N, C-alpha and C positions, 0 to 999 in steps of 0.2 A: 578522411573525414573533412567535409567542407569547413573552412575556417570559422564561419559563423556558428555552426553547430558545436565546434570545439569550444568557442568562447561561451556559448550558452551553458555547456556542461561544466566548464570551469566556474561559471557564476553560480550554478546550482550547488556545486560542492562548497563554494565559499559561503553560500547562504546556510547550508546545514552546519557549517563550523560556527557561524555567527550565532545560530540558534543554540548550539551546544554550550556556548559560553554563558548564555543566560540560564540554561536548564540545569547543568550539573551543580552549580552552587546551591540551587534550591531543591535538589533531589534529597528526599527524606527530611526536608526542612520547609516544605511548601505549605501554603494555605489553600484549603479546598473550599470552593463555593459551588453553587448549583445554578445551571442555566434554566431558562423557562421550560425547556423540554425535560428537565430532570437529570440531564447528564452532568457529569462533573467537569469543572474547569479549575485551573490553579493559576497562581501568579506566574508560574513558569511558562504556561501556555501563552499567556497574554504578553509577557515580556519578550519571549522568543519570536512571536509573530511580529510584534512591533519592531524589533531589531532587524528582522529580515526585510520588512517593508521600507525601513529607512535606507537600506542598501539599494533596494530596487528603485526607490525614488531618486536616488543620487546617480545610479549607473545606467538606468534605462527608464527615464521618466515617461516615455511614450508607451510603455507596455502596460497592459491591463493586469490586475491582480485579483485573485479570489482566494480568501483564506478562511479557515474554519472559525476563527474568533472574530474577525472584523468584516467578513463578507466581501463584497466587491462586485466584479463583473458578473452579470446575470445571463448574458447571451453568449454562452460558451461556444456554440457552434459557429458564431460569426466572428469571434475575436481573432484577429490576425496574429497577435502575440500575447499569450496569456500565461502568467505564472500562477500555479496552484500550490498553496502552502498549508501544510498541516504541522504545526509546531511540535505537537506531541501526539503521535498516533499510538493509542494505548494509554490514555490518561488513567483508566482504571488500574492498570498495572503500575503506572507511575505513583499513584496515590497509595498503593499498597507497599511501595518500596521495592517492587520487582524490577529487574533491569531490562526487561524485554520490550520497552517502549522505543519508538523511533521518530525521527524527524523526516518528513516527506516533502520534497520539493520537485515539482514537475513543471514542464514547459510544454504548451500545446499551441498548435496553429489550427484554427477553424475546427476545434473539437477533437483533433487527433494528437495524442501525446507523442512528442519527439524526443524529449530529454527527461531523465529521471535520476534523482540522487536520494538515497536513503542512508541516514546516519543513525547508529545505535549508540548514543552517548555513554551510557553506563556499561556497555559491553566493549567499547573501544573498537567498533567495527563499522564498515561502510560498504555499500554496494551501489553501483551506478552504471548508467548506459545512455548512449545516444544512438539514434537510428543509424545503422551501418557501422557501428564501432565494436560490437560485441558487448557483453556484460562483464563487469569487473568487480572483484571483491578484495578488500584489504582489512587486516587488523592492524591496530596501531603498532608501529615499529617494524612492520613487514612490507615487502614489496607487493604491489597489486598483482593479482593473478586472474586469469580468465575464469568466469563463473559459467558453468554449463549444467543444464538439467541432466537427469539420469533417467532415460526412458525405460519403461516396462511395458509388457505386452497386454496386461489385463488388470482388472480391479483387484483380483485376489493376490496379485504380486505387489500391490501398491501400498506405500506408507502414506496415510492421509491425515489431514488435520482440519479443524474448524475453530472459529473464535470462541464458541460456547454452544450450549444446547438450545438456546432460544431462537425462534424463527423457524423451527423444524417441527416434525411430528412428535418430537420429544417434549417440547414446551412451546406452545404457540404464544406469540406476542398478543397482548390485549388489543382487540380492534383490528388485527391483521389476519386476513384470511389465508395468506401464503403459508404453506406448510410443506417445506421440502422434506423428502423422505430420508433424513439422515440415518434413521434406524436401518435402512436398507444398506447403506454404505458401511455402517458399523459392523454389520454381519459379514459383509463380503471382503472388506479390505484385509490385507495381511496384518497391518497394524494401524491403529487409530489413536490419535491424541488430540486433546484440546490445547492448542498452542497459542493462538490469539494474534489478531491485528497484523501489522505489516511484517513482523518477524517471520511468520509462517510462509509468506510469499517469497521472502528472501531465501528461506531454506529450500524452496522449490528451485529457485535460480541456481543454487549451489549443489543441487542433486541430493540433498539430505531428506527432503520430502518429495513425493511424486504428485501430490495434489493438496491444495489449500483452499478453503471455502469460507466466505464471509457473506451472510445473508442480508446484511444491511450496510450499504456504503454511501458515501457522498463523493462528489468530484475530486475533492482534495485527498481522499483516501486512495484514489485510483490512479491519478495522473502519473505519479512517479513510478508506480509499479509496472505499468504497461511496457515501457521501453526495456526495463530490466528483464522481465520474464521473456519477452519476445526475442531480445538479443541473446538471451541465454539458451535459446532454442526451444522454449516452451510455448504454450498457448494460454491465452487469457481472454475471458469473456464474462458476460453475466452468467448466473447459474443456469439460465435457459439456453445458453450457448451463443448469444448474440455478441459479436465483436463491434458491429457498426454502432456508432453513438455511445461508445462505452463510458464516456464521462458522465452520461446521464443514466447509466445503469443503476439499479437499486441494490444489486448483489454482485459478487465477484467470485470467480472460480479461476484459479491458475493451476496448470498441470504441466507435466513433462511432455505433453503433446501426444500426437498420434491418435490411435483408436481409444486410448485411455480417456481422453477428454470427452469424447462423445459418449463413452460408456458411463462416465460419472454424471454427465448431464442427464442421461436416461435414468440412472439409478436414483437421482435426487428428485426427478419430476414428480409433482404431486399427483396422486391418483385422481381420476375424474370424479 
């Protein structure tokens, strides 16, 4: 691995650890507020992103930053060095006291994610990758091990998940005409669960799930996951199957790859 990419990955892992130190003391002790769009935000979200930004300002002040809570760089495709931060992916789980939330830190050049680190503070687990390094998983107190997808040949052999029922033909979002056919996948998959947020994509990387679906994402939800899934041997794209410009995608599908990815894209496609 080139020394620069190794340094970026080490910094990404450091940032997730910095965020964890702000998050864990507030877990199940947080204050919930609501943003203008109605989504939840906590004091832990804000403190964790601020702490990560302080590290980046000190260690690489010439790099651009885009974060869920404080915004930042808007021209993602042109940014030469861009950090994308999601201090708590799965705030809804966090506010319920569920341990399946994660910290997402990604690094991209000109819109292409190169480095990703995902930390699950309440689970004591992490998964990370840089292009050309493979994907790695570790639980606290254990040595890292390679994370690899588990390929299957068809949808009826696949264990699949989604963040929730909304945005599909089960429950459409108000004012959103997109209606992916999740009911089709529910009927055909060997097993289906609503897992939620970044943890489901991490489970794809580790071969526990064969497909994970999120119908509504933002760039900071995506950047860290792309290197992890691809270096684990999987495929990641929008639900429509587009990999190009993935940081601007509105949806996300990760799979163990092969024909399964195309089959799920086809199964989810809205009817004309």
